[in-house]
C-alpha positions as CSV (number, residue, x, y, z in Angstrom):
1,D,72.7,94.3,140.4
2,A,72.8,94.5,136.8
3,F,70.9,94.2,133.8
4,I,72.8,93.5,130.6
5,S,71.0,92.6,127.1
6,A,72.9,91.8,124.1
7,S,72.0,93.9,121.3
8,G,74.1,94.9,117.5
9,V,76.2,97.2,115.3
10,G,72.9,97.2,113.4
11,F,71.9,99.9,116.1
12,Y,73.8,102.3,113.7
13,G,72.6,101.7,110.1
14,E,74.4,102.7,106.8
15,G,77.6,104.3,107.8
16,G,79.4,104.5,105.3
17,D,83.3,105.8,106.0
18,E,82.0,107.6,108.9
19,I,83.7,106.5,112.2
20,L,80.8,105.8,114.8
21,T,80.9,105.6,119.1
22,E,78.6,104.6,121.6
23,E,77.6,108.3,120.9
24,S,76.7,108.2,117.7
25,P,72.8,107.9,116.7
26,N,71.5,105.9,114.4
27,V,72.9,106.5,111.1
28,T,69.8,105.4,108.7
29,K,66.9,104.2,110.3
30,D,66.2,100.9,108.5
31,F,65.0,97.5,109.4
32,L,68.1,96.2,111.8
33,S,68.1,99.8,113.4
34,G,65.1,100.2,114.1
35,V,64.2,96.5,116.0
36,C,68.3,97.4,118.0
37,E,67.1,100.7,119.0
38,Q,63.5,99.6,120.5
39,W,65.3,96.9,122.2
40,E,68.6,98.7,123.5
41,N,65.2,101.5,124.9
42,K,63.3,98.6,126.6
43,A,66.5,97.3,127.9
44,E,67.2,101.2,129.1
45,E,64.1,101.0,130.6
46,F,66.0,98.6,133.8
47,S,68.0,102.0,134.6
48,G,65.7,103.0,137.2
49,M,66.6,99.7,139.3
50,C,69.2,98.6,137.9
51,R,72.5,99.3,136.3
52,S,71.7,99.0,132.7
53,A,73.9,98.1,129.8
54,S,73.4,96.9,126.3
55,V,76.4,95.2,124.5
56,R,76.7,96.3,120.5
57,I,78.0,92.8,119.2
58,G,80.1,93.1,115.9
59,F,80.4,90.2,113.4
60,V,82.0,87.0,115.3
61,L,84.9,85.4,114.0
62,D,85.2,81.4,115.3
63,K,85.1,78.7,113.3
64,N,82.0,77.9,114.5
65,A,79.8,81.1,113.6
66,D,77.4,80.2,111.2
67,G,78.1,84.3,109.7
68,F,81.6,83.6,109.7
69,N,81.3,80.2,108.1
70,K,79.0,81.5,105.4
71,L,81.8,84.2,104.0
72,V,84.4,82.0,104.7
73,Q,83.0,78.7,103.0
74,P,83.1,80.2,98.9
75,I,86.3,81.4,99.5
76,R,87.5,77.7,100.9
77,F,86.0,76.1,97.5
78,G,88.1,78.8,94.9
79,V,84.9,81.0,94.5
80,G,84.6,83.7,97.0
81,A,84.2,87.2,96.3
82,S,83.5,90.7,98.1
83,L,79.7,90.9,99.0
84,G,78.4,94.1,97.1
85,S,80.5,97.2,96.2
86,G,82.8,95.4,99.2
87,N,83.3,99.0,100.7
88,Q,80.9,98.7,103.5
89,Y,82.9,98.2,106.6
90,M,82.8,95.2,108.6
91,S,83.0,96.1,112.6
92,W,84.4,92.3,113.6
93,V,85.3,90.8,117.1
94,H,86.7,87.5,117.7
95,L,84.5,85.4,120.2
96,D,87.1,84.8,122.7
97,D,87.6,88.7,123.1
98,L,83.4,89.2,122.9
99,T,83.4,86.8,126.2
100,Q,85.7,89.1,127.8
101,I,83.8,92.2,127.4
102,F,80.2,90.3,128.4
103,L,82.8,89.9,131.5
104,T,83.8,92.6,132.1
105,V,80.9,94.7,131.5
106,I,79.2,92.4,134.0
107,K,81.8,92.9,136.9
108,D,82.9,96.4,135.9
109,E,80.2,98.5,137.1
110,T,81.0,102.1,134.9
111,F,79.4,100.7,131.8
112,S,76.4,101.5,131.3
113,G,74.4,102.0,128.3
114,P,75.2,100.9,125.0
115,V,78.7,99.0,124.5
116,N,80.8,98.5,121.4
117,A,82.1,94.9,120.8
118,C,83.9,95.1,118.1
119,S,87.8,95.4,117.3
120,P,89.4,98.5,117.5
121,N,90.0,97.6,113.2
122,P,87.0,97.2,111.6
123,L,88.0,96.3,108.1
124,T,85.9,97.2,104.4
125,N,84.2,93.4,103.1
126,N,86.7,94.0,100.5
127,D,89.6,94.0,102.7
128,L,88.1,91.4,105.0
129,T,87.3,88.7,102.4
130,K,91.1,89.0,100.5
131,K,92.6,88.8,103.9
132,V,90.9,85.9,104.6
133,A,91.7,84.1,101.5
134,K,95.1,85.3,101.5
135,H,95.5,83.3,105.0
136,L,93.5,80.1,103.5
137,H,95.9,80.3,100.5
138,K,92.8,80.5,98.4
139,P,92.7,83.1,94.9
140,L,89.9,85.6,94.5
141,F,89.3,85.7,90.9
142,M,85.6,86.3,90.9
143,P,83.9,89.3,91.2
144,N,81.9,91.5,93.5
145,V,78.1,89.3,94.3
146,P,76.3,91.9,93.3
147,R,73.6,93.7,95.3
148,M,70.7,93.0,93.9
149,V,71.6,88.8,93.7
150,I,72.3,89.0,97.7
151,K,69.2,90.9,98.5
152,V,67.1,87.6,96.0
153,L,68.8,85.3,97.7
154,L,68.7,86.4,101.3
155,G,65.6,88.8,101.3
156,E,66.1,91.4,104.8
157,M,68.7,88.8,106.0
158,G,70.8,90.5,103.2
159,D,71.0,93.7,104.7
160,L,73.5,92.0,107.4
161,A,76.3,91.4,104.2
162,L,75.4,94.8,102.5
163,V,75.0,97.4,105.4
164,G,78.6,98.5,106.8
165,N,79.5,100.5,109.4
166,R,82.9,101.5,110.9
167,V,82.3,100.9,114.7
168,L,84.8,101.9,117.5
169,P,84.4,100.4,121.1
170,A,85.0,103.4,122.2
171,K,84.3,103.0,125.6
172,L,86.3,99.8,125.9
173,L,89.4,101.9,124.7
174,K,89.0,104.4,127.1
175,Q,88.8,101.6,130.1
176,G,91.6,100.3,129.0
177,F,90.2,96.6,127.8
178,K,92.9,95.0,126.2
179,F,91.6,92.9,123.1
180,K,93.6,89.6,122.5
181,Y,92.6,89.6,119.0
182,P,92.3,93.1,117.7
183,I,94.4,92.2,114.0
184,L,92.3,90.2,112.2
185,E,95.4,87.8,110.9
186,D,95.7,86.9,114.6
187,A,92.2,86.1,115.1
188,L,92.6,84.0,111.8
189,K,95.4,82.2,112.9
190,E,93.7,81.4,116.2
191,I,90.7,80.2,114.7
192,Y,92.7,77.8,111.7
193,N,95.5,76.3,113.8
């Protein structure tokens, strides 16, 4: 028996350039990291009865993923831009890999506690935006969207776009998990071809 819950890499809060693994604590105590921590603490209560794991999901890439579409839409219209400073890391995962990660965590009894579900190659918002624009053959000439504008338009949700963390899937890599799309360019080819 196992209790597998979904959490998020938002658990870590603003991590800057620091590489974060499952062993890393919350870097900052913001709203999202607090929610993730409380959620995982509740999930951990099941560990006395069965194996418990919390899958910390990164920014999901798929043509039907709402967050990804919100990032891509302005680029498609030729008005794409990085968000805030653009230096915040985005720990992303292709939907196919995320599905395989959940199946692996369910089947493999060695997984317990937090499991980072993201590509081993996180990118800054600047780099991710440039690579998406290049793949779509669109120019990037707009200035970065200022932090204040994002906060006004999105409120608390703006933190999702502005808080960065450079997360690595250490447990998955240690267990030999093979990502189908470890590189952004490969993920974009699958999504758009």
